[in-house]
N, C-alpha and C positions, 0 to 999 in steps of 0.2 A: 398726767391726762388731758390731751389737747382737745378742745372743742370747737367746732367749727359749723355756722350757720349758712347754710345756701338756700337760694330761694328761686323758684321756678313757677312760670306760668302754667296753669293749668287749662285744657280745653275740654272742659265736659261737654256731654250732648245734654237733651232736655231733661233726661229721666234724671240724670245725674245733678242738675242743677236745682230740679226739684227737690233731691234728697238732702242737698247742701242748705238748701232754704228752710227746709224742715229739721234740719239738725239746728242751725242759727235761731229758728223760731223754739225749739224746746229749751235750748241753752239760755235764752231769753227769760221764757216764763220760769223757769227753775231759779233763776237767780233773782228775779225781781220778788218771787215768793218768799226766798230765804232771806234778802234784804227786809223784805216787809215783816219777817217774823222777828228778826233780829231788833228791827227799829222798834216794834210795837213794845216787845220786852224791857228794852230800856227806857222809853217812854213810860210805861206802866211803873217803874220804880221812880219816876220825878214827879209824879203827883203828890200833893198834899194830903197827910194823914188826915185831918180834920175836915176835909170839903173836898167836892168832886169838881173836876175840871168842868168849864163851861163850853170847851171847844169838843173835846171827846173823850170816851172814856173806855178803857181797855179793860176788858174781861179776862184777866190773866190771873191765876192763884197766885198768892204770895209765895208758896214754896215750889212753884215752878221752876225748875233747872235752866240755866242759861243756853240758848239753841247755840250751841257750839257746834263745830264741825263734824265731831262724831256722833252728836245726835240728830242733826240734820244729814247726814249720809245713812243713817239707819232709817230715818223717815223717808228718805230719797228710795230705799228699797222697797218699802212697803207700798209707795204710791207708785212705782212702776207694775206691782202686781195688778191694780186696778185701773191703770189709764193705759190704754192702748198706745197713746201718743208718746207716753215715756217709754213704754216697754219696748218699741220699736227702734229705739234710739241707743245707741251703745253706751253701757253703764258707765264707762269710765271717762267718757266725754263729759257727762253730768258731774260726775264726781270733780272733776277739774275745774267747773263752776264753782263748786262750793269752796274748794281749796283756794281758788282766785278771790272769792270774795273774803275768805278767812284772811287772808294776807291784807287784804284792802282794812279789814277792822284792825288788824296788828299797828301798820302803819298809820291809821287815823288815829290811835290811842298816842303812839310815839311820837306824831307830828302836832298833834292837838289840833286836828281838822274836824270838819264836819262830816256827816255819814255819807257813805257812797251814794251816785245817783241811781235812779232807777233808768232804766234803757228801755226804749222804744225799738221798733224794728229797723231803724237807720244805726244806730249806736250799737248793738250787737253784731260786731264784724268778723269774728273767729272763733274758731274752737280748737281744742288739741285732743288729739290720739297720744297718750302718754307713754304709749309701748308697743312693740310689735314682736312677736314670736318667732318670725321668721323674716328675711329680707322682702320688702313689699316693692322692690324696685326690680322691673323688668323691661331691659332697653327704655322706651319713651313713655313707659308706663309705670304707674305707683296704685298698689292694690289699697285701698282704705275700706277698713271695716264698716258694713253695712252700705256703702257707696259702689263699691265695684272697681274695676281697673279704669282707672282716669288717665287719659294722655295728658302729658305735658311736653312743655317745650324744653328739651334738655340742653340750654344754653352753653353749659360748659360740665366736664366730664365731672364726674364723684371720685375723689381720691381714693385710691385703694389703701385698704387697711382700716378703713373707718367703717362704724357701725352706726347705723339710723337709730338713733334712741326713742326720738319722737318728731311728730309731724303737725304743723299748724295750718289749719285751711283759714287761708284769709280774701273777704271779699273788699275789692276795691273798687273805684269808678270804672276802671279798665278792664275789669273782668276777675277772676279767681286766681288766687296763686296759693302756693305752697311753701312753708319755712321748714326746712330739714335739720335737724340738730344732729349734727354727726359728731361721732366720739373714736379717739384712738389712745391706745395705751402707749404714748409717747411722752417724753420730757422735752422741752424745748428751750434753751438757758434764754435768760434775757440779755439782750444785746449791753455790751460793754463800749465806754467811751473809746472812739478810735476815727480814725480818718479826717476829714476836712470839716471843722467846725462851720455853722451856719446859724445865725442869729435872724430872727424872724420879729417883724413887728407889724401889727393889724392895724387896720384903720377904715375909714369910711371913703377917704380921699382915694387911697390905694388900699385894695384888699389884704395885699402882703406885700411888705418892703424887707428885702433880705439882705444882709451884710454882704453880698456879692453885688450890690446895686441893681437888684431886679426888681423893678415897680410893675405891679399886677393891677390891673384895672378893676374895680368893685362893679359886675355885673348887675343890673337892677331888675333881678327876677321878678319882682312882684309887680313893679311898675309898667313892666311891659304889657300885663293882662288886666291892670288894675282898672282900666276903664270899662272893659266887657265884662269884668266882674260886678263892677258897680252895677252896671246896667241890667245885669240878671238879677242881683240880689235887690232891686229898686221893683223890678216886676215879680219878684217872690212874694213880697209884702200884699199884693193884691190878690192872691192865689188863694184860694179856699182849702182850708186844712183837710189832709184826706183827700183831695181829689187826684185825678192822674196827672193833670198839667202842672200841679205843684211837683209830684213826684218825678217827673219828666225834668223840671226844671232844676230840681236839686240834683238830680244826675248830672247835667251839664255844667253846674258850679261845682261839685264834687271832682268832675275831671279836670276843670282848670286848676284848682288847687293841688291836684295831684300833678299834673303838666308842671307847676312852679317848683314843687317839692322833688321831681327826678330831675329837673333840669340844676337845680341847686346841689343836690346830692352828686350828680355826674361831674358838675365844676369841682366839688371839693376834692373827690377823687383824683381827677387830672390834676389838679394843683399838688395834692399829696404827693402822689407820684412822680411829678416834675420836680418836686424839693427834694426829694430822696436822690435824685440821679446824683452821682460823682460825691456825695456827701456822707460822712461816718457819725456825725452828730449834729441834732436839731435843737435848739433852743427857743423856746418862745415864753410869753409872761405869764405869770400866775396871776390872772385878772378875775375877779368878781362879775362874771357875765349877767347876774341877776339884777344888779346894780345897773348895768348898761340897757337893760329892758325896761328900765322905768323913768329913763331921763328924757329930755327933750327931743333926742334923735332915736326913740325907742323903735319906731318903724324902720328906719332904716338899719340898727342894729339888729333886729329881728330877721328882717331879710336876708342881710349879710349870713345871719345864723353861726356865728363864731364858735358857739359851743360845740354844733355838731362838726364843724371844721376842726376842733382841735381832737376830737375823738376819731375822727376819720384819719387823721395826720398820725396820730399815736398808733394806731392798729395798723396803718401801712410801715410805719418806722418798725414796727416790731417784726412784720411779716417780710421787710426788707434788710433786717439786721443794720438796723440804723438806732443810734442811741437818741433818745427823746426825752426831754426835761424840761422844768418850768423852772423859773428864775424869779426873783423879786422885781414886783413891776414899780417901785416906787422912785420916780424922778428919771425914768429912762430917757425922757424927752427933754430934759432941763440940765442934763450933765454933757460935757462936750468930751466925744470919744477919743479925741487926740490928746488933749493934756489933762482930763478928766477934773475940770473946773466946774463946779455947781454956777449956772449961769443965771437960774432963777426961771419963774413959770413964764411960758409963752402963751400968746393967746392963740385962738384956735385958726385965726386968720394968717397966721405968721407961719408959713409953710415953708422957710429957709433956714437953717442952723447957721448962726454966725457968732463965733467966739471973740468976746472982746479981748481975751488975753493972748491967745497964740493967732488969732485971724483965721481959724480955720473954718470955712465954708462948703456947706453940702445942704441935701434936700433932708429935711428935718425927720422924716420917716427911715431914710438911710443911715442918719445919725443916731437913731433911736436903735435902730437893728443892731448897730456896731456895739452900742453899749450891752446891750442883750447879749451877744455873744461873748464879749469879756467877761462878762457875770457867770455866764454858763462856764466857760473854760477855767474861771476860778474855783468854782462850785466843784468841779469835778477833778481838780488838783492839777491842771496842766497849765503852763505858762502860755502867756500871751507873746508870741514872738513879734506880730507886727502890730502897729497901731492904725488908726485910720488913714493917715497921710502914706503909709508904707503900701497900703493895697494896692496902690495903682490905679485909682477909681476917680474919676474927677468928673464926669458928667452927671448933670442934673436932669436931664432929658429921657432917660434910658427907661422908656415905656414899654413893658411887655404885654402883649394881647395875646391870649390862650386862644388857639384854634383847634379843630377836630381832630388834628394830627398829635396832638399833646399828650 
């Protein structure tokens, strides 16, 4: 079974925008009520049996069952009969809100985290239509239950043989979008090791350094708009809560964040496709990126978003039949790729690798990518025919800048 997710931008009219916002408001109310019900039941079991709480008292019978998804779904059915705001909304959409809340509580218990948060009108941004009886897509329109035929920008054709299983309507700063989950009854094998190997080393000086001596500079996505974002956020704290001016300013800030996110993702896809050209195997380091987000360079690491890049790279490799694997990250920048001698720890300011044993010298990130490539080839059981000196790559100043044609 093959599943693909396609996202298209919607172009709703005023009536449809009103219906989408009404759906979001109904989902928010149902989710907050169900969350409050679960929190009250849990907190009522934490009070001391010999005294009352000084903060609040939960009047819930001792034999009251836990409000699980089954009970809350039954209560939702009864509430829809008396509440016209809920009865006019698709029932399956509201049930998906309860299912999502139930999954959140399961993860809360497994990860030992706190309760999920209550959502205001800004935090509830999407709702799901879990199934369709017939194909709702007609040319450039999609028929959503209760909303009608909504025009969308079909930026790419939907592949033949795929069936639409569910659709999620999302509200973003730049408009409304729909995420379609498409399924097809086919099996695609996982790519196997073949072709030219490529080792990749990531960093802040160069976003990507490859074993082909391609050094890709790291764009400063956040820094370009940081000054404007800082100015708008400074104005936001002086706005009155609930005012129209605060709402308009929040929209401007959200658009800036979305611009940064879209630009970063577009760059990641371009780099991933560029790396897959003329290569059959790609090896990267198995890094705990959560630790990188807590060090002294956390702002720059989060701006580069290496975790998202690895996910996109693995997907593009699978799509283009390129083998993708992660190798051990330990000492990749301390081992000489030519003689495999452990040189020792380098300072961050030391950007050139010079081996005291064989005299091999090259860029530090390029040397690490060669070590990563060698480890990847050893992991898949293929011999390393060429060492670092045999690659015929001697330059240290080969800087590659991505353009729009990448």
